[in-house]
C-alpha atoms as one frame of an Amber mdcrd trajectory, in Angstrom:
protein
   2.323 -12.699  20.359   0.502 -15.047  17.978   2.390 -17.318  15.613   1.174
 -20.023  13.279   3.665 -22.434  11.735   2.598 -24.187   8.529  -1.026 -24.266
   9.697  -3.286 -26.161   7.307  -6.976 -27.018   7.424  -9.403 -28.352   4.880
 -13.110 -28.954   4.642 -14.716 -30.127   1.430 -13.052 -28.362  -1.498 -11.698
 -25.533   0.659  -8.212 -25.582   2.109  -6.065 -23.284   4.199  -2.636 -23.968
   2.791   0.293 -24.081   5.216  -0.152 -20.600   6.684   2.808 -19.214   8.611
   2.012 -15.850  10.191   3.410 -13.891  13.112   1.638 -11.056  14.921   3.895
  -9.197  17.325   3.145  -8.552  20.974   0.734  -5.634  21.437   0.180  -5.283
  17.692  -3.169  -4.521  16.079  -3.204  -6.721  12.983  -5.811  -6.791  10.195
  -6.519  -9.978   8.255  -7.994  -8.913   4.935  -9.480 -10.679   1.958 -12.696
 -11.133  -0.018 -15.582 -13.244   1.312 -14.744 -16.941   1.177 -10.990 -16.432
   1.392 -10.700 -18.272   4.724 -10.358 -15.392   7.194 -12.987 -16.601   9.678
 -11.811 -20.208   9.349  -8.273 -19.085  10.221  -9.508 -17.371  13.414 -11.540
 -20.437  14.386  -8.428 -22.592  13.964  -6.454 -20.285  16.280  -9.298 -20.394
  18.819  -9.459 -24.177  18.705 -13.009 -24.193  17.351 -11.727 -26.084  14.299
  -9.166 -28.861  14.451  -6.273 -28.181  12.101  -4.894 -30.780   9.715  -1.235
 -29.984  10.430   1.049 -27.295  11.779   1.291 -25.477  15.103  -0.248 -22.479
  16.876   1.721 -20.495  19.467   0.419 -17.897  21.936   3.197 -15.991  23.720
   5.627 -18.767  22.791   3.403 -21.520  24.201   2.260 -24.262  21.829  -1.539
 -24.308  22.200  -2.250 -26.486  19.163  -3.693 -29.363  21.205  -5.355 -27.331
  23.955  -9.088 -26.832  24.458 -10.362 -23.378  23.401 -10.863 -22.235  27.025
  -7.216 -22.954  27.859  -5.705 -20.846  25.088  -6.012 -17.414  26.788  -7.915
 -16.028  23.797 -10.711 -13.481  23.743 -12.906 -14.163  20.697 -15.728 -12.021
  19.311 -17.573 -13.787  16.448 -19.475 -12.032  13.674 -22.893 -12.639  15.231
 -21.679 -11.668  18.756 -23.118 -14.954  20.191 -24.816 -13.132  23.073 -27.452
 -14.859  25.235 -30.814 -13.137  24.637 -32.370 -14.508  27.861 -29.659 -12.876
  30.015 -29.118  -9.227  30.884 -26.106  -7.303  29.621 -24.412  -7.699  33.005
 -25.050 -11.439  33.048 -23.661 -11.788  29.521 -20.475  -9.966  30.468 -20.054
 -12.068  33.629 -20.785 -15.377  31.914 -17.207 -16.417  31.140 -15.957 -15.352
  34.562 -18.617 -17.380  36.354 -17.779 -20.391  34.198 -14.157 -20.019  35.302
 -15.235 -19.949  38.959 -14.094 -16.404  39.746 -14.958 -15.198  43.243 -17.626
 -12.523  43.585 -15.215  -9.739  44.546 -12.806 -10.528  41.716 -15.704 -10.807
  39.270 -17.132  -7.431  40.243 -13.743  -5.726  39.952 -13.036  -7.047  36.455
 -16.499  -6.257  35.145 -16.427  -2.739  36.591 -13.058  -2.009  34.955 -14.113
  -3.127  31.476 -17.582  -1.591  31.673 -16.034   1.760  32.575 -13.509   1.492
  29.750 -16.234   0.745  27.186 -18.655   3.278  28.716 -21.588   0.837  28.857
 -22.524   1.062  32.541 -25.974   2.387  31.632 -26.728  -0.832  29.716 -26.032
  -3.390  32.461 -29.656  -4.068  33.435 -30.999  -4.202  29.886 -31.784  -7.282
  27.809 -29.859  -8.075  24.646 -32.853  -7.917  22.285 -33.358  -4.225  22.959
 -29.803  -3.168  22.095 -28.546  -1.515  18.927 -25.856  -3.168  16.800 -23.151
  -0.955  18.258 -24.277  -1.687  21.818 -24.271  -5.434  21.151 -20.747  -5.165
  19.790 -19.590  -3.415  22.961 -21.215  -6.078  25.156 -19.591  -8.898  23.162
 -16.249  -7.118  23.421 -16.693  -6.620  27.176 -17.472 -10.324  27.661 -14.212
 -11.224  25.884 -12.083  -8.611  27.687 -13.139  -9.408  31.263 -11.366 -12.747
  30.915  -8.106 -10.781  30.564  -6.978 -12.732  27.488  -3.463 -12.579  26.070
  -4.819 -12.101  22.552  -8.056 -10.761  21.090  -9.610 -12.113  17.878 -12.307
 -10.025  16.187 -14.254 -11.555  13.298 -15.781  -8.820  11.102 -16.585  -6.819
  14.256 -18.312  -3.890  12.546 -19.611  -5.358   9.278 -23.275  -5.220  10.364
 -23.144  -1.605  11.588 -24.059   1.622   9.824 -21.235   3.911   8.707 -21.353
   6.329  11.647 -21.526   3.538  14.222 -18.768   1.631  12.413 -16.413   4.588
  12.711 -17.277   5.051  16.382 -16.660   1.373  17.210 -13.368   1.348  15.280
 -12.138   4.314  17.315 -13.224   2.493  20.478 -11.509  -0.744  19.460  -8.237
   1.026  18.754  -8.370   2.979  22.034  -9.122  -0.100  24.136  -6.442  -2.160
  22.365  -3.846   0.503  23.112  -4.922   0.854  26.732  -4.683  -2.875  27.359
  -1.721  -3.545  25.065  -3.577  -6.548  23.636  -2.257  -8.464  20.643  -5.233
  -8.288  18.285  -6.277  -9.816  14.958  -9.151  -8.008  13.275 -10.784  -9.751
  10.296 -12.273  -7.497   7.630 -12.750  -6.991   3.897 -13.074  -3.202   4.243
  -9.974  -1.084   3.585 -11.162   2.057   5.387 -11.880  -0.042   8.447  -8.437
  -1.663   8.333  -6.611   1.649   7.939  -8.526   3.102  10.896  -7.361   0.429
  13.349  -4.414  -1.665  12.190  -0.626  -1.396  12.338   0.013  -4.224   9.899
  -2.079  -6.509   7.736  -2.116  -9.669   5.669  -4.183 -10.389   2.569  -5.684
 -13.849   2.224  -7.089 -15.294  -1.001  -8.452 -18.816  -1.469  -6.749 -19.988
   1.701  -3.326 -18.647   0.753  -1.472 -15.647   2.186  -0.745 -13.219  -0.634
   1.230 -10.544   1.209   2.001  -9.412   4.765   3.238  -5.951   5.742   2.341
  -2.457   6.868  -0.815  -1.215   5.189   0.898   1.507   3.188   3.245  -1.108
   1.710   0.299  -3.270   0.656  -1.268  -0.188  -0.887   1.734   1.186  -2.764
   3.916  -1.893  -3.306   1.620  -4.879  -3.864   3.391  -8.123  -4.755   0.890
  -9.306  -7.341  -2.162  -8.317  -9.340  -4.636  -9.750  -6.832  -3.235  -7.609
  -4.008  -3.164  -4.546  -6.283  -6.810  -4.973  -7.236  -7.880  -5.741  -3.665
  -6.181  -2.493  -2.609  -8.317  -0.738  -5.274  -5.761  -0.097  -7.964  -7.424
  -0.418 -11.377  -4.531   0.954 -13.457  -2.701  -2.268 -14.280  -0.638  -2.588
 -17.446   1.484  -5.244 -19.117   4.326  -4.174 -21.407   7.632  -5.141 -22.973
  10.902  -3.497 -21.933  12.506  -1.950 -25.046  15.421   0.000 -23.584  17.153
   1.081 -20.379  18.881   4.262 -19.346  21.443   3.102 -16.813  22.585   6.652
 -16.097  19.072   7.845 -15.279  18.036   4.467 -13.787  14.954   4.458 -16.013
  13.330   1.789 -18.180  11.318   2.408 -21.361   8.353   0.052 -21.705   6.173
  -0.534 -24.769   2.460  -0.758 -23.996   0.444  -1.202 -27.179   1.273   1.811
 -29.327   2.424   3.788 -26.295   5.676   4.035 -24.383   6.078   4.582 -20.639
   9.162   5.664 -18.721   9.465   3.805 -15.394  11.966   4.439 -12.628  14.236
   1.430 -12.067  15.877  -1.235 -14.210  13.724  -4.051 -15.601  13.899  -6.731
 -18.280  11.503  -8.654 -20.518   7.734  -8.550 -20.105   6.581  -6.753 -16.949
   3.289  -5.953 -15.277   3.122  -2.529 -13.659   0.620  -0.265 -11.915   0.021
   3.340 -10.952  -2.238   4.279  -8.059  -5.289   6.356  -9.081  -4.347   9.089
  -6.584  -0.959   9.456  -8.345  -2.498  10.286 -11.734  -1.982  13.990 -12.513
  -4.607  15.690 -14.689  -4.383  19.208 -16.144  -6.464  21.260 -18.584  -5.501
  20.561 -22.194  -3.548  23.816 -22.392  -1.048  22.376 -19.887   0.984  20.285
 -22.340   4.716  20.621 -21.735   6.885  18.552 -24.100   9.474  18.248 -21.331
   7.154  16.080 -19.254   7.669  12.322 -19.423   4.661  10.004 -19.717   2.405
  12.782 -20.966  -0.822  11.924 -22.800  -3.987  13.533 -24.118  -7.048  11.679
 -22.870 -10.786  12.334 -22.633 -12.859  12.739 -19.494 -15.486  10.033 -19.937
 -17.132   9.746 -16.490 -16.775  10.932 -12.900 -18.504  10.568  -9.576 -18.129
  11.979  -6.064 -16.875   9.471  -3.482 -16.914  11.664  -0.403 -13.304  12.721
   0.111 -12.318  12.445  -3.584 -13.693  12.380  -7.135 -13.304   9.159  -9.108
 -12.542  10.047 -12.718 -12.479   7.677 -15.690 -10.461   8.641 -18.757 -10.216
   7.065 -22.194  -8.557   7.622 -25.559  -5.298   5.908 -26.474  -5.761   3.864
 -23.264  -8.082   3.773 -20.249  -7.161   5.193 -16.870  -8.783   5.851 -13.483
  -7.830   8.815 -11.277  -8.846   9.894  -7.763  -8.775  13.682  -7.534  -9.234
  16.068  -4.602 -12.318  18.252  -5.017 -10.317  21.433  -5.634  -8.248  19.856
  -8.422 -11.320  18.430 -10.095 -13.088  21.803  -9.959 -10.108  23.351 -11.757
 -10.630  21.056 -14.748 -14.092  22.520 -15.407 -15.109  19.018 -16.360 -17.365
  18.261 -19.287 -18.008  14.824 -20.741 -15.610  14.230 -23.644 -13.361  17.144
 -22.683  -9.689  16.685 -23.602  -7.199  16.878 -20.721  -3.487  16.345 -20.239
  -2.453  13.388 -18.104   1.035  13.110 -16.614   2.256   9.866 -15.044   5.527
  10.375 -13.182   8.082   7.536 -13.678   8.660   7.238  -9.934   4.951   6.652
  -9.278   4.845   3.377 -11.219   5.280   0.099  -9.345   6.306  -3.143 -11.046
   4.515  -6.243  -9.772   6.632  -9.181  -8.749   4.351 -11.960  -9.992
């Protein structure tokens, strides 16, 4: 388990502000945020590579705040891998063990186990300069794992890799983490990457934790506008509550000249969102007066994004939708074509800040 208690650090104008975070034993945790948010700095503080201003760091209940990096039982893989180009792959993997004074038999056993797990035995005699990005990542990971750390810290481990290699390494990271039961923090700014490996996540912005939780909660129930936008929700509205239906547990909200029905009871001015994948679009002929939150909008632009089509709509207001290919094909899309949009009350989420 990793726990930070009111950890703070500052350098120049940047500050990590009293971060308290707990990552459970054996959990794969993603630390997310845009570049410059303090993700790498936070890892370096946990490692002991940066001296914190105040607070405490605990590894498996032990206060390691004042310990040297090598005494913290941490396996750390930096962004640039920090491999030694003048050494072979085998020598790189063994480096930490030799520094710790491991006996030859123990050293061989540990290296053999990790090399087999990562399937890199064929690389052992090669030099670092001749390796691909994915191979370098595996070597850096092996060097960290042979030390049998209690926790593993990965700083943007796949950011420099091509898409196919990134997916392969993410699958490998998740498999190895499960096999070893290692508590892991994985720094990234890529949502697909985070969803492919992590159990839970935190979002960091300008040195401050914005929200911590399971990834689906961050996606569908963001606490504030920053989290919503980081999780790629562009449909953000601000409106005034004009009435409530206590019996139906609905709230009517005025947004410009429009009115939206939202599930739940709210008061005053509220900010609310709807995920683009929750936007329902039908041909114009599908216009049932019984539907709530039903609007005629125009198809203004669309583009294929692999597994879905991103559609922009305009008219009385602007909206973004993510549609499966089959649904989009059914619209027989033409620029400027009128369509019916239905936004279900239960699909709205009201932001807390």
